N, C-alpha and C positions, 0 to 999 in steps of 0.2 A: 505494501499500501503507499501511495507515495504522500509527502506529507509536506506541505509549503510550508519556506522559511524567509523567504521576504519578497514583497512585490513591492512594485512603484508602480503607478502610473502618473504619464503627462498633465493628467487634470490635476494633478496636487499644485501642479506648477501654474498652469494656464487657467485662464478662463475662456471658451472660447467662443462665449458671449460676446467679449470685447476686441476678440480679434476682427479686424476691420475686412481682411478678404475671406472671411468664415465661410459664405456662402458659395463662392468660386470653388473654395479647398477642402469644403467640408467630405469629399468624398475619400478624399487619401490625409487630409490634415497631419500634421507632424507624423510624417511616416518616418518612423525609426530602421537605420537599416544596418548598426551595428552596434556591440555592446564589449565591453572590455574591461575589466578587473583590474584597476591601477594595484602598484605596490603596495598603497597604503589601504586597499582593501574597498575603495571609494568606486563608481563605477564611471565608465566613460561613454556616453552613448552619441553617435552621430545621424542628426535628421536630415531627412534627401529635399522637404522642397522649402524650407526651410533657410538655410545651408550652413546651419549651425553645429558645433560640437558643445555638451553639455559636460559636466563633472558634477555626479551624483552623490551624496554624501549618504553611504550603507547606512547609518546609524539614525538619524533623523529627518533623511528623505530630502534635505534641503539642495536646492539647485545649488554649487560651490562656483561654478562660473558658465560663462558661456560666451565660445569662442566661434568668430564666422560673421557673417552679415547679420550686421546689427548687435554684436557681441560686448563684450566687457574689455575687452583687446582690441587695436589698433591694429588691424593688419597694414604690412609695408606696400605701400603701392607697388602693383604688378605681379603681387601673388594671394589677391581676392579667389576665394573659392566657390563653384556654384554648387555642387552637394559631394559632400566627404562618403565615402565607402570604406570597409577593412580599417580604420580610425583604431589607433592603438599608439602604448608608446613601449617606445626599442629601448634596447639595453642602453643608451646614451642619456634616457629619458627625455629622448625629443617627440615628440610628436608627429606623427606619418599618418597619411592619409593619399589615397587616390582620390581624385579631384575627376566628376565625369564631363567636367568642363559643357556644361550644354550650351551657353550662351555664345560659347566661342567654336561650339563644335569639334574640338578637340580636348582629349582629355591629357590628363598629367597625373605626377607626382610631386606632392608635397612636405617637406619636413620641416617642422616647425621648433626650435628651443623658447619653451614658453616658460615666463615667472609668474605663477597666480597672484606673488603679494603685490610685488610692484604692477603688473599687468603690462607689461612689457615683454613684445616678443620677438625674434631675430627671426630670420629666413633662415636655414641651413641648406635646403636645396630644393632646388625649382626642377623638376626634369619633363619637357614636353614629350607627349608623345609625338611619332612621325606624322605628316599632313594625313586625313584621313584615317589615321586609329581615332577612335574615338565608340564611344558606348554612351549612350543616353543614361542608361540604369545600370546597378551592379558594378562590378571591376573591384582590383583590390590591389594593392602593391606593397613588398615585403623587400625590404634592403638584407641583401645576405651579407657584403661588407659592407665597407667605406665608399665602394664605389661598382659595386653590382647592384641589379635590382630585380626580383621577379616579380612582373607584374600578369594582371590577367586582363583583357579586352573582351567582356563578357556577349556583346552583341555581336562582336565578328566572332565570335568561336574561337579567340587566338590566346596563348600562354606565349609571353615574350622574356626572354635574358637577357637587360640590356645594359647600359652601362652609363654612369650620371649624369651623361653627355646625350642620351638617348640612340647612341648606336645599339644597334640590335647583334648580338654574338647568337644567339637562335632562334627559334621559335615554332611553336607546333599549334597547327591547327584539330581544334575538335569536334569530334562527330557530336557531340550537346551541348546546349551553352552553360557554361560553367559559372559558378556564382563567384569562386574565390581557388586561387590557388596559391597553395604555402611551402614552401623549399623546407626539403627533409633531410638533413645529413645522411650519406651513403652508412655513416656509423652508428645510426639511430634504427635503420631497417632490418638489422637481422633481428630475428631469425626470419622475418617476412621474405625478404627478398636475398637468395643465397652468393655466393663472389660468382661474378661475371667472368 
């Protein structure tokens, strides 16, 4: 038998009746698309339609900060994003996201150093995918090391291994639409995959 240990609703933080575009957006209002548990135990959630990322306190359920359009941090010029997917904090404590880039019809990977106390941020990495490489929904990006990124361009059914300048090392066409891809070091594949 399952036992619920925690729950949270966006209705605890926002009143839809006070949202100016609620009639237009009601069908898919506050479309959450990724959840990440930070090292402090609190939750980082990305929302597709309003282009924001929130950090929610796991104990009192209050929103700690909002990042993105109309958020608590001033984005550096040129680092604005439309929708974030696969939002996470990497091993260097940077916020990483795959931006669909619907307004420009071009997806990109963004990495930010974010200081929640001073509300200051700096852009650590901005990698635009090649022109024509775009997914208006879904997608992911994970840094393999300081110079290599594994990214999923879902609606084009493609996976790419690229460098931080966007140069493609290899690509894979998928038979079905992949929502997200993650890198698994070969050392962690045993015993599921034997020696090649």
